[in-house]
BAGUBA-921868 format. One record per residue (C-alpha): x, y, z; residue in three letters. Coordinates in steps of 0.02 Angstrom, whole numbers, padded with zeros to 5 digits, always signed. Layout:
XYZALA;...
This chain:
+00228-00413-01200UNK;+00350-00350-01059UNK;+00255-00180-01048UNK;+00235-00123-00855UNK;+00047-00134-00792UNK;+00086-00026-00614UNK;+00139+00142-00610UNK;+00245+00214-00451UNK;+00167+00374-00396UNK;+00250+00442-00281UNK;+00174+00590-00226UNK;-00043+00649-00230UNK;-00016+00717-00430UNK;-00179+00810-00517UNK;-00149+00620-00629UNK;-00229+00528-00479UNK;-00433+00548-00427UNK;-00458+00640-00277UNK;-00508+00495-00173UNK;-00326+00411-00232UNK;-00227+00566-00163UNK;-00185+00488-00006UNK;+00040+00489-00022UNK;+00101+00531+00124UNK;-00039+00475+00233UNK;-00063+00359+00379UNK;-00133+00194+00399UNK;-00216+00155+00562UNK;-00287-00023+00593UNK;-00437-00105+00655UNK;-00367-00010+00834UNK;-00368+00149+00799UNK;-00178+00120+00778UNK;-00065+00181+00656UNK;+00040+00075+00571UNK;+00134+00165+00473UNK;+00155+00302+00305UNK;+00093+00268+00158UNK;+00257+00302+00039UNK;+00193+00267-00137UNK;+00017+00214-00252UNK;+00076+00091-00369UNK;-00108+00142-00505UNK;-00130+00041-00663UNK;-00063+00088-00817UNK;-00234+00023-00890UNK;-00372+00083-00807UNK;-00248+00208-00720UNK;-00342+00174-00538UNK;-00231+00151-00381UNK;-00204-00036-00349UNK;-00088-00020-00220UNK;+00003+00084-00074UNK;+00172+00060-00021UNK;+00168+00062+00151UNK;+00339+00067+00260UNK;+00301-00041+00431UNK;+00437-00058+00573UNK;+00623+00037+00551UNK;+00697+00144+00698UNK;+00855+00218+00664UNK;+00972+00135+00536UNK;+00867-00012+00526UNK;+00754-00041+00388UNK;+00557-00066+00415UNK;+00467-00169+00288UNK;+00375-00127+00144UNK;+00247-00235+00101UNK;+00082-00171-00019UNK;-00074-00154+00042UNK;-00222-00160-00082UNK;-00337+00002-00093UNK;-00484-00143-00097UNK;-00483-00170+00101UNK;-00450+00049+00121UNK;-00581+00169+00199UNK;-00516+00348+00180UNK;-00596+00421+00327UNK;-00508+00597+00350UNK;-00366+00709+00261UNK;-00184+00631+00337UNK;-00304+00441+00394UNK;-00326+00270+00298UNK;-00403+00140+00397UNK;-00382-00041+00362UNK;-00498-00190+00453UNK;-00368-00277+00497UNK;-00211-00271+00639UNK;-00048-00199+00642UNK;+00013-00412+00727UNK;-00083-00463+00553UNK;+00065-00338+00461UNK;+00218-00436+00514UNK;+00177-00570+00399UNK;+00141-00484+00268UNK;+00256-00564+00108UNK;+00360-00426+00079UNK;+00367-00415-00104UNK;+00593-00397-00156UNK;+00556-00216-00259UNK;+00381-00154-00181UNK;+00383+00017-00322UNK;+00384-00119-00449UNK;+00328-00287-00392UNK;+00291-00452-00494UNK;+00147-00541-00552UNK;+00162-00678-00432UNK;+00202-00577-00270UNK;+00064-00481-00321UNK;-00042-00628-00311UNK;+00046-00673-00132UNK;-00024-00503-00092UNK;-00179-00530-00125UNK;-00207-00713-00072UNK;-00133-00663+00093UNK;-00262-00500+00116UNK;-00409-00598+00068UNK;-00383-00724+00206UNK;-00347-00595+00338UNK;
């Protein structure tokens, strides 16, 4: 029952569907502003589909940024290196940040989904 539900993928491997090979792509908001880089994907161990992009926001010099999960259902791959979504960079500042973005709890997933569904 303690089986891991999401697997963190940090590179674009052949095990990902072609449309999901977006690690390293930049995420752009509705105003075409780059908000961060997709550092990894969380893939369902059941369906083998990518469910979340892990994106680091902010950070400068030695200050750590905030890593958040973005549901891929609200994202669209535009072209090589570019993924867009309909929210603003400002709205992401209030998004929940899991303690360990590469291994979120079910509660952290639920909070993330609720946040983006209401946005």
